[in-house]
Backbone bond lengths (Angstrom), bond angles and torsions (degrees), N, CA, C in turn:
res aa  C-N    CA-C-N  psi(-1)  N-CA   C-N-CA  omega(-1)  CA-C   N-CA-C  phi
1 M - - - 1.450 - - 1.529 108.25 -
2 K 1.372 115.62 138.85 1.457 120.13 -178.47 1.520 110.66 -78.46
3 D 1.310 113.25 160.21 1.454 120.68 175.35 1.530 107.86 -62.20
4 P 1.332 120.66 128.93 1.458 121.88 -174.51 1.537 113.86 -60.08
5 H 1.313 118.04 -24.22 1.454 120.32 179.81 1.522 111.83 -74.03
6 R 1.312 117.26 -18.88 1.455 120.87 -177.18 1.526 112.47 -99.71
7 V 1.294 118.57 -4.06 1.454 121.87 179.93 1.526 108.43 -76.51
8 K 1.336 116.16 137.56 1.456 121.50 -179.65 1.531 109.60 -64.94
9 A 1.323 116.29 131.90 1.456 121.55 -178.75 1.525 110.53 -75.09
10 K 1.327 116.24 151.44 1.455 121.24 177.57 1.523 109.71 -74.84
11 G 1.299 115.47 159.21 1.460 120.33 176.84 1.511 112.32 101.53
12 R 1.274 114.76 175.28 1.456 121.51 -176.91 1.529 110.49 -78.42
13 A 1.312 115.68 140.45 1.462 120.80 178.94 1.525 110.10 -76.07
14 K 1.325 116.79 152.74 1.457 121.36 175.99 1.519 108.77 -81.02
15 R 1.323 116.57 148.61 1.459 118.63 179.87 1.524 109.75 -77.01
16 V 1.312 115.59 155.14 1.456 121.66 -178.05 1.529 108.47 -79.70
17 K 1.339 116.73 129.08 1.458 121.58 -179.55 1.524 109.89 -94.53
18 G 1.325 115.33 144.94 1.454 121.27 178.04 1.517 111.67 -81.80
19 Q 1.342 115.93 176.65 1.460 120.67 -178.49 1.527 111.75 -64.19
20 K 1.325 117.22 -40.37 1.465 120.24 -178.53 1.522 111.19 -65.18
21 E 1.330 116.99 -39.96 1.466 120.25 178.80 1.521 110.91 -66.38
22 K 1.322 116.49 -40.41 1.464 119.96 178.96 1.523 110.76 -65.19
23 A 1.327 117.19 -38.96 1.462 120.98 179.64 1.527 110.80 -68.02
24 A 1.318 117.28 -38.94 1.465 121.25 -178.94 1.520 111.78 -71.44
25 E 1.314 117.55 -25.31 1.460 121.74 -179.09 1.521 111.80 -60.80
26 G 1.316 118.27 -38.99 1.454 122.37 -177.43 1.513 113.31 -82.94
27 H 1.329 118.78 -5.25 1.462 122.89 -176.54 1.523 110.30 -75.55
28 K 1.327 116.81 126.07 1.458 121.68 177.53 1.517 109.07 -87.16
29 R 1.335 116.62 140.06 1.460 120.88 176.91 1.522 108.93 -72.66
30 Q 1.328 115.64 148.59 1.452 119.66 -177.93 1.522 110.88 -138.87
31 C 1.316 115.05 161.84 1.454 122.02 178.84 1.526 109.17 -66.85
32 S 1.322 117.40 134.95 1.462 120.05 -179.16 1.528 112.24 -79.18
33 E 1.327 118.10 -11.47 1.467 121.38 178.52 1.520 111.86 -88.54
34 C 1.343 116.74 -53.47 1.467 119.72 -173.56 1.526 113.41 -114.13
35 R 1.326 118.37 -1.18 1.473 124.68 175.39 1.534 114.14 66.74
36 K 1.326 118.80 20.12 1.465 120.91 175.01 1.520 108.87 -89.72
37 T 1.350 116.75 153.30 1.463 120.78 -174.52 1.522 113.76 -97.73
38 D 1.324 119.28 -1.86 1.464 119.92 -176.39 1.527 113.66 -87.55
39 H 1.337 118.42 -0.98 1.465 122.17 178.82 1.523 108.81 -158.56
40 D 1.350 116.25 178.10 1.462 120.02 175.18 1.533 108.74 -119.25
41 R 1.320 116.85 -176.08 1.461 121.63 -173.68 1.528 112.27 -62.39
42 R 1.341 117.13 -34.72 1.465 120.38 -177.78 1.516 112.51 -64.03
43 S 1.343 117.09 -32.17 1.459 120.12 -177.79 1.522 111.97 -113.91
44 C 1.321 118.10 23.79 1.464 122.41 -178.82 1.526 109.87 -67.67
45 P 1.331 118.01 126.39 1.463 119.87 180.00 1.529 111.97 -63.01
46 K 1.302 117.00 -27.01 1.461 121.50 178.71 1.533 110.62 -64.67
47 L 1.340 117.08 -39.77 1.461 121.29 -179.49 1.519 112.36 -85.76
48 V 1.337 117.32 -34.61 1.463 121.02 -177.42 1.522 110.40 -64.50
49 S 1.327 118.16 -38.35 1.461 120.82 -177.91 1.521 112.02 -69.23
50 G 1.328 118.69 -30.43 1.456 121.30 -178.72 1.508 114.01 -96.98
51 S 1.331 118.87 2.39 1.462 120.75 -173.89 1.524 113.13 -73.88
52 S 1.344 118.85 -28.92 1.459 120.01 -175.91 1.525 111.48 -66.60
53 S 1.320 118.06 -39.32 1.459 119.60 179.41 1.519 111.24 -75.85
54 S 1.325 118.03 -34.45 1.462 119.83 -179.17 1.526 110.91 -71.94
55 D 1.338 118.48 -29.94 1.459 120.87 177.24 1.527 110.55 -64.35
56 A 1.316 116.95 -39.28 1.455 120.40 179.33 1.525 110.45 -65.73
57 E 1.330 116.80 -39.47 1.464 120.39 178.92 1.517 110.70 -65.39
58 V 1.325 117.21 -40.80 1.458 120.89 179.54 1.518 109.94 -65.12
59 G 1.324 117.92 -42.28 1.454 121.28 178.91 1.520 111.73 -63.34
60 A 1.320 117.46 -38.98 1.461 120.75 178.25 1.520 110.54 -66.00
61 A 1.317 116.81 -39.50 1.464 120.28 179.85 1.523 110.62 -66.35
62 V 1.319 117.23 -36.52 1.460 120.46 179.62 1.520 110.11 -67.75
63 D 1.342 117.82 -41.98 1.456 121.08 -179.75 1.527 111.41 -62.69
64 E 1.330 117.18 -36.45 1.459 120.20 178.76 1.519 111.58 -66.90
65 N 1.308 116.91 -29.81 1.456 121.25 -175.16 1.526 113.69 -89.32
66 L 1.331 118.53 2.83 1.456 119.58 -178.42 1.526 111.81 -68.18
67 Q 1.305 118.23 -41.13 1.458 121.49 178.70 1.522 109.03 -88.82
68 P 1.339 118.29 119.55 1.460 118.87 -179.35 1.524 110.58 -69.73
69 S 1.314 115.40 135.68 1.458 120.03 178.34 1.520 109.48 -85.51
70 Q 1.318 116.35 175.89 1.460 121.19 -179.26 1.524 110.68 -61.75
71 S 1.333 117.44 -37.87 1.465 120.23 -177.58 1.530 111.60 -67.68
72 T 1.343 118.71 -32.10 1.463 120.07 179.13 1.514 111.35 -75.13
73 Q 1.335 118.15 -26.19 1.460 120.34 178.94 1.523 111.36 -75.81
74 D 1.331 118.43 -28.50 1.456 122.51 -177.57 1.522 113.09 -80.08
75 R 1.303 118.36 -23.99 1.465 120.77 -174.58 1.525 111.27 -88.69
76 E 1.328 115.63 166.12 1.460 122.10 176.70 1.527 109.16 -70.12
77 P 1.330 119.24 142.31 1.471 119.91 177.10 1.528 110.33 -69.27
78 T 1.315 115.16 147.93 1.461 119.76 177.41 1.519 109.07 -74.51
79 M 1.328 115.64 173.29 1.461 120.89 -179.32 1.525 110.05 -59.65
80 T 1.334 117.63 -42.29 1.461 121.40 -179.34 1.525 110.87 -66.40
81 E 1.330 116.32 -43.63 1.462 119.54 -179.76 1.521 111.38 -63.59
82 S 1.335 116.76 -43.01 1.464 119.29 -179.72 1.528 110.89 -67.00
83 F 1.332 116.88 -35.73 1.462 120.40 176.19 1.524 110.41 -62.96
84 L 1.336 116.54 -45.78 1.464 119.99 -179.67 1.527 111.62 -65.46
85 Q 1.333 117.15 -37.14 1.461 119.85 177.39 1.526 110.52 -63.07
86 E 1.330 116.29 -44.17 1.464 120.33 179.58 1.527 110.68 -65.94
87 F 1.335 117.02 -41.27 1.460 121.73 178.45 1.524 110.31 -60.35
88 N 1.339 116.52 -47.03 1.465 120.56 179.40 1.523 111.52 -64.42
89 F 1.327 117.43 -34.07 1.459 121.11 178.15 1.525 110.47 -65.63
90 I 1.344 116.98 -42.14 1.466 121.44 -177.21 1.525 111.42 -75.77
91 Y 1.338 117.19 -50.90 1.462 121.53 -171.53 1.522 113.82 -99.62
92 G 1.306 118.07 -11.24 1.451 121.37 -178.30 1.513 111.04 91.67
93 P 1.329 117.78 150.98 1.467 120.43 -179.38 1.527 111.06 -70.44
94 G 1.313 114.60 151.01 1.458 120.15 175.77 1.511 115.07 81.40
95 V 1.324 118.31 15.08 1.466 120.52 179.75 1.495 109.11 -85.10
């Protein structure tokens, strides 16, 4: 009888990993804003602290853009605008 430590184990074998895969395995993910490893971009304290003022600016910019100006009426609609126009034509506005 063979030594039990040398007997082939049951089940499917694991595939052999290359050097690049082995190197990437040890890599810790990090925040793309501040490069720290204890959080990611969504919960970055650098962005979270400044988000309240930037949200107000974004909301103000959206309100200004609700009424189309003369220059927006003269130009070709973008892909998104034409899609929304077609959607509203088929399903009706406010769906």
